[in-house]
N, C-alpha and C positions, 0 to 999 in steps of 0.2 A: 756655498760648502764652512765660508765666516763663521755660522751657527753655532757647523758640529766643530770647530776649534774652541768656541767661545764658551759653549754649552755642554759640557759632556751630558749628552744622550739625551739631547731636548731632541722632543716630533718634530716630523718632516712635512712641508707638504707643498705639492708642486701647483705652480701653473700655468692653465691650459687656454690655447684658443681651440675655440670648435668646429667644424668644418659641416658636421652632418647636421639632417633636417625629416626626420622622422614623426611619422603621426600614429597614438593609437590611445586613448586616452583612458586609463581609470586611476582613481583615485582609492585613497586605502585609511583605514583610522594610522593616524599618528599622532594622535594623543598618545598625555604620560602615562596615565592609567592603564595601557595596553599590558599585555602579555611581554616575557623578553623573545627582540629578535634580534639577525644578525646580519653585520653587512659586509661589502669591500665597501674601501676606495681604489676608484679608477682613475686614472693617471692617460686612459685609451677608452673607448668603445669595439675593444676587439674580444672578449672573455664573458659573456653574459652565460654561457654553458658552463664550463669552468665552475661560477659563483653559484650554481644553483645549484650540481653537482656537492657543492659545500653545505648545501639546507641556509643561504644566504637570499633573505629577501628584498635587501635593503641595497643599493650604490648609492656609494657619498661620491661628491668631487666638490672641487672648492673653484670658485669665476673670482673676479675682481670687479668692482666697483668703481664706473671712471666716471666723475662727475663731465667729463667730455667728453664723453662718445659712449653716454648711455645707450642710446643704439645699438652698440655692438655688445654694450654687458649685459643686456635683456636678450638678445639674442641666443649671447653664449648659454645664461639659461633655460632658455627655452628648448635649445636645443639638448643637454643635460636630459630635461625635461620628458621627452617627443624619446630621447630612447627608452630612456626607463620605461616607462606606459610598453614600449613598443614588443618588449622582454621582462613585463610582467615582474620589474621590479617597484617597489617606495624605495623612493629617490628624495636625499638629504644634500642641502642646495648649502654649503660652507660658501657664503658670502662675507669676505672685506673688502676692503678700502683702501686706496695709495695715504699711505701717513703722510706725505709730504702733502695730499691735498685737505687732510684733515685739519696738518698741523696754524694753516692759514688763516683758518676761522670756526673752530671748534664749535661753539653754536651752532651756526648756522649750517655744517656740515652732520650734524647728529641729524638736524631735522632734513638736511637731504638724502641722506643716505638711509635713513629711517622710509620715507615717499617713495625712496627707489624700492625697497624692502617690500612696500604696500605690493608697489606692482607686480616684481614677482612673484607674490604670497595667489595675487589674483591669477596666475596662471595654472595654481592650483599642484605645487611640488607636496612632498608631506611632510618635511622637515626643512625649518631655517635654522645652520648657528648664528648664531653676529658675534660676524667680527672671526678673527682667527690670534690665539695666542698673544692677545693686549699687553699682557705682562712682561713685553720687551722691547727693545727697541728696534729689532729686526720686523715688527711688525706695526709699531706703538713709535708716535716720535717722543724722541726721548724733553725728558725733563718735563712730562705730560703723564709719565705711566703711573696710574692710582687708578685702585678698586673703585673708589668712589668714583672717576672722570669718565672709566667704558661705563658704571651701572645711568649716569646720564645720555648716554649710545641707546643704553637699554630703553627706558625712559620712556622717549623717543619711538625706538623702532618695537616694543614689545604693542601699543594699540595699532600701529601702522600696521601690524600684519596682520592681527584681529581682525579690525575692522574688513579690510578685504579675504580673509579667509579664518574666518576660528576654527576649520581645521588643520590647522597648521601646528603642527607641533615647534615652540619656541625652543631650542637651546641656547645656553649663554656659551659665549665665546672659548675655550678649553687655553686657558690657560698653560703657557710653555713650563713641565714641570721642571724644577731647578731649586740647585738649591744656592748659585752662583751667589747667591746676593748675602750670605749669612744669615735668615732669617727674615731680611728686612726690605728694605727699600733704595737705592738710590737714582744718580738721572740716569741711567740705562735703563734700569728694567727695578722686578721687586719679586721674590720669592712667590712662587703660586699661592704656596697657605696664606701671605700677609694679604694676600693682592685679592684673594675669595674674600676673606675679613673686613676687610674695607668694601666692598662690593656689599656684604651682608649687612655690615653700620650703617652705611648707605641706602637700605630698606630696597635689594635688587632681586629678590626673594619673588620680588611679587611682579615680576616681569618678564618672570621665564617659565618653564613646565619644566625643562629638566637639568641641573645639571649638567654644563658639558666638561669631558675630563680627557687627558691624554696621559696616557702611561708606553713609552715605545725603550728606555733601557734598560728592563730587565735581562739580566742573565744567570737565573735563575729559574727553578718554577715556579710557577702563580701562588702557590700554594705555602713557599720561602716566606716566612719575615724577617729571617735574619742568615747571615753568614754574607753574604754577599762581601766576594774578594778585593773588592777595590775599594778606594780611602773611604774615610764618610759613611762605615758601614750599615751604619743606625737611621740614618735619614731613610724619611717617610717615600721618598722618591724612589727607591730600589727596589721594594717591595710594591706588588698590586694589593695585598692584605693590607696596608697602611695607607695607600693609595687612595682605597673603598673608604677609608673609614677614616679619613681624614678629611675629604671634601661632602662623606654625609655626616660628618660630626657639627662643620659649618651647615650647612641646609640641609638639617634633618628630619626637613616634609620632602624633601623634595627629592624624585629617583634621578640617579645616575646616566648619564648617555656619554658612555668610552668613545669621541668621535671621530678617534687614531685609538690602536693599540697593537702592539703587534714587537716581534722579536729580530732582532737582525743577529746575523749569522754570516761569513765570508764563500760558503759552502758554495764550489762554481767560480767563486768568484777571484780565489784565491791572493786579496789581500782587499783591503778596508781602507773606506778615507780615513787621511788623517783626522786625529779625533774620536777618532773611534774605535779605536782598538782593543776598546775592551772586551768587544763583544768577538772576538778573536778566535775563541775554543769554544760554543756555539755551534750544533750539528742540525743539518737541513730539520733532522730528528726529533731535533730538539723543537726546533719553532713546531716543528710542524705537533708535538706532542704537549707544549706550553701553549701554543693559541688553542686547543681543543678543550685543555683545563679551562685557561680564563673564561672560558665560554663555558664551560660546567658550571663554574665558582658563579658566573656572573647570574644562569639563568635560578638554576636553584635557591640566590642568597635573597633575591627579594626585592634588593636595592636596583640593581642593573635595568634598565631599561631595552637598554641598545646597546650592542657593540661591535664600529666598525673597523673589520681586522686593516688594518695598514702595514702594505699596500695590497695591490689583488696583481699588479701587472707596471711595474714600473718597467722599462728594457733593459734587458737583461747587461747589461755588458759592464764593466771595471770602474770606467768612468765617470759612472750614473752613481751618483752617490746618494740616493734609492732605490739602488736596488739589490740592496742588503736585506731590503727588509721583505721584498717582493717574495710573493706566495707562490707565483705562478717562475717555472726557474729557467734556466738550459732545456731547450728541445721541447716546449712546454710542460711540463713535469710540475706539479701539483701534491707535495704530500700533506699539506693541511688539508687538502680538499679532502680524502678520508679519513680525517680522524674527525675534523668541525662536521663530517654528516655524520660519524656516529654521534653524535651529542645531540645533532639538533633534529635526527628520527624521531616522529611520536604523532603523538594526535593531530590535531587542528590548530595549535601553537599560537593563532592569531584571528582577531576576525577577519570576516572574508573579504576582496577587494574588490572593490563596487565596478563593474565594466561598463552597463549605458544602465540611463539618460548618462551625457557628462554631467559633471554638477554645474549648477547654474543653468542648465541648460532650458532653451526656450521652445516647444513643440506646439504643431498643431491637430496630436495625436492623444485623442483623450483616453484611449486602451493603450500603453505602448509598457514595450515588455521590458520589463526591469530584469537586469543581467548580476551575474556575479562572475568569478572564478570558485569554482571546486576547494572543498577546504582538503586534505590527505585526513583521511579516517570518519570521516562528519559522518553520522547518521541521516542528517538530513538537519534545513533550516528553518528561519522564522524570517520573517519580514512585516515590518510596520510602516504604515503611508498615513500620514499625516495633514492637516494642515498650521498644524498648532506645533510649535518650534520643542515643547517639553514629551508629545508625544504623547500627555495625558486621557485624551481617546483616541485613536487611531481611529481613521478612516475605512480602514481595505488592514486585516493584517489574513496570515497567510503559512501554516505546514505545510514544507514540503519535501519531498527527495532530490530536486534537480534545482538547480543553478537557472531556472528563469520565473518569472510570478507575470501576467497578462490580468491588469481588473475588470473584473467581469460586475455590475457594470461599466459600465466608462466611470471614468472621471470627470466633474464638474471645473469648469476652467473655471483654472486659482494658481496659485505656489504651494506646492506640495516639497513635503519633505520626505524621506527612507530610509530606511538602515535595515543590515541585513545581522543574521546571526547565526552559526555551526552549535549545532548540536551532536556530540560522541557520548562515550560510554560514562564519562567524568561530568556532565552535564554541558550546560550553552560557555560560548567562546565569551568574549569581552562582544559586545553590540559593532559593528562595523563602523565607522565615519557616515556622517549624517551629508548626507544627496540632497538640493535642490532642487526640481525644476520648475518651470510653470507652462502651465497645458492655456493654449490661448488657440482659439476656433473661430474667430471673430477677426473679416478681414476689415482693413480700414476702408473712409472713405473715399469717390474715385476724385480724383485731382481735377483740380480747372484749373484752362490751360489759358495763358493770361498772351502773350505776345512769341511773336506777331497774331498781328491778326487775321482769323482764319479767309483765306482771301489776299490776304496783302501778296501786294505785287514789289517785291524788293532787287534793288541792285545788289544788293549785296551779297555775294556766294558764300561765306562763314558767317548766319545768322544767329545769335544768340535766341534758341528755345528757351521759354521760361513759364512755369506752373504757379498754383500756389500750393502751399505744403500742404500734406495733413497730418493731422495729430496723429501718436501712437508708429508715424510709419519709422523703417530701420535705411530702406531705401527706396529707391524708385526704376523702374525701367521705360526705354523708353523705344518708339517704330517709327524709321523715318523711313520711307523712299513712295516712289513713282507712284506705284500697286496705290489702288482706297479697296480697304484700310491698306496697311503697309504694313508687311513682314518679316526685316529686317530689327531684333532686339536691340537695343545699344541699351549694358547698366548702368546706371548714376547711381553711383554709392553712397554720394553727398551731394547737399545743395538742391535747388530747384531750378537748375538753368542746364543746358547741354549749347554745346559750341557743336559743331563738326568739325571734326582733325586740318581738311583739309576745304579748298572748293568747291562746291557742287556746280554738277555742269548744270548750263541753264533750260531750265522747262519746270512743271507743275513738279510739287513733292504734297505728301499729305503726312503727316503726323499727330501720335498719340502717349498718352503717360496713362500708367496705372504704378501704385501705390501696393509696398512689404514692409509686411511689420517683421518682426523682430522673428517669426515660429512661420515664415516664410507665406503667411494666408495675403495674399494675392486678391488686391481689388478689381471692379471689372474694368480694361480699359475703360480712357476716355472717349468721347465721340472725335471723332479724325477732326485739325482744321487743315485747312490745305494753304500753301504757298506759292507763287507763282518767282522764279528765280530769272531773270530778268540779266542783260546785256547795259554794263555803265555806258557812256556815252564817249565812243570814236577806242572799246573795245579791240585788240586786236585777234584772232583769231588762234590756235594754242596747235601749236606742232606735235605729230606721234602722240594722240589725246586715247585714252582707254579709263571707258568708266565700268570697266569692270576688276577688284581687288586682283584681279591670275589677269594675266597679261600672257597670249598667246606669241614668242618669240622666230623667227625663222628665217634659215640665212643657205648657201648657196654651199655645193660639192666642190670636196676637195677627193681627186681619182686616186689617192695615194692614202687617204684616210683611213683606219683603222678605228678610232673612235675621235668623236672633239668632246671636248670643257667649252662650256657657257660659264660664265660669270655676270652677277648683275647686282648694282651695286649702287650704295648716296654719292657716291665719293669718285671724280672723275682717275684717284688714282688707285681704286678700285682695294683701299686698304684692310685692311679685315679690323673686324669680320666681316665677311661676304652680306647680303640683306639675301642672294643667290646663288647656288652654284650648282652646276650639274656632271657628272661625266653620261655619253651617250654616245649606242652602239653608228657602227659608219653607215646604216641605215638611213639611221633616222636625224634630218633637218631641220628640226623642229624641237621646241622644252615649251612648255608649260610653267610658268615660275609659281613661287609661292604665295599665298596670300598677299598682298600689299598695302600700307597704310599708304595714304594719298601724300604726291610727291614730283620734283622728278628723281631720274632711275637712269643709269649709264649702263651699256651692256656689253661685251663682245665675245668674240669666239675663236679658238682654236684649234687645230686638227694634229691627232697624235698618225707617226707613221708606226709602222709594224715591229721594226724593232724597238719600241718606245720613246724614240724620240720626239720631242714635240715640233710645230711649225711654228712661224709666228701670230701674234691675236692679228685677228682684224684690227682696224678700223673700230675708235669706239664711236655708237652712234647712241642718242639717248631716248628717251618720250618721258610721261609724264600720268601718273595715272589723278583720274577726280572720279569714283568711286561713291554715288549713294552713301 
């Protein structure tokens, strides 16, 4: 709210934590040279159908980079990417950090932030916006706001992103559009025009693909360039055309990416937050019509690559400062969905979305099926597969009507790159993004077992089993058991050793290992080694001892019982979460647990009366599991 009061008409972004984990990987052409596309900024994961109905092919979310909790920041990014892929959208991540962390040591922070962006880029988003509104002190440390300082961040971020994934479109952080600073800069901010001019002077143009731009304060149609009824009616930030011309003039060889474009209306809210009363006369119909007009101008003007509608789905309540910009309003109505769809209908409009194999996949199938999503009104497709990065002499080409291609003859082992474009009555679309796939059909060598030596007698019931490393191996699998050869497979995701989770029972065991590479080619199993687990001197017998991971527990009948409840836990106080719990019928006097890890457990049972009340718990008993 402070930003609304201080900077009339400044764009706004929500900061979100994400809790979904969805998986479906597609990667698409996100390069700045593609055709115009439309998307929306989402504040939740509830509206993919409405977005598709509006002709949107992109979604945007903002996440925060936290140096103190980078794992969480990566998880936030992955959740957004997974959601986009599941619903068939391209994804733009707007990634900002914490200004207090930046302020402590800017030069070091730029490097850390850039490295983080590289790690996110490796997870295959389609575009990354480097920071958000770096020209105001709401987002950047006061006293250090300058387009040159921001360019230092871009200088670190751009190569880090491209090295991790050259297909990611890098968008410069869109400044807040404002005339608050009188055309210049102060300690607490800069007007956006002088800020991007400072960026240009510092050489920023070589460090991004598309110029980020925000426009959220319009009260007139986007065709207007004069007549704003507010004060300062000639300021460029008031109008869509003058915003476009201002930014295009500064970076005249770069396309524009509207990472926020929206119109504020009080429709359905009654009142607007303090500082935004300037939009009180904008109706919901105005919002719908003006968004469609802005999309049409962007599509036909030849300089806008991407337009992200701010916003799709802010919670529609008067207390939410973002609700007035939302296109989905009360009762889930979305007037702009229909008007935008009318603009976005037509031919292919964009390159195909590649589906499989995944980018940078390593597979052992020399004849994989290459698949992509259909493009509206396409009459056919062309595919190129080459081991050369520039496709100078494709090894496989195909012209086909379907959306898949299986190479015949099979491809040799090696690194291959592939791309697809659609054909329609107007000619071909741009090529899709380039995906890389590695075909590897050769298994690794068989591991050599090292210790314990074959046939050894061991008094340590939790021995460490080790073997020599095998070149080119991504992981190992181990088999351990009392049969020869053993049958229980244990994944070993890293390292060349394994220690059982619990003590092994006395007796003879056999073990062997095999290696697997990144393409899941598996070596043969090594010849089994044996070892004999012996009892240490003065060893005491173990009570209630089970050699199976599933344990059958039994109890006596209670004559009035209508059912029984059993609880198993690692703690004698049965604190949640329980290891195992079940409610069983009156005639059931035993239960078999789910698989348990080796260790000590406690269990108890109680009976339930026909009226629903419970009897007392039995005495607590214990047992141990020591399964091979």
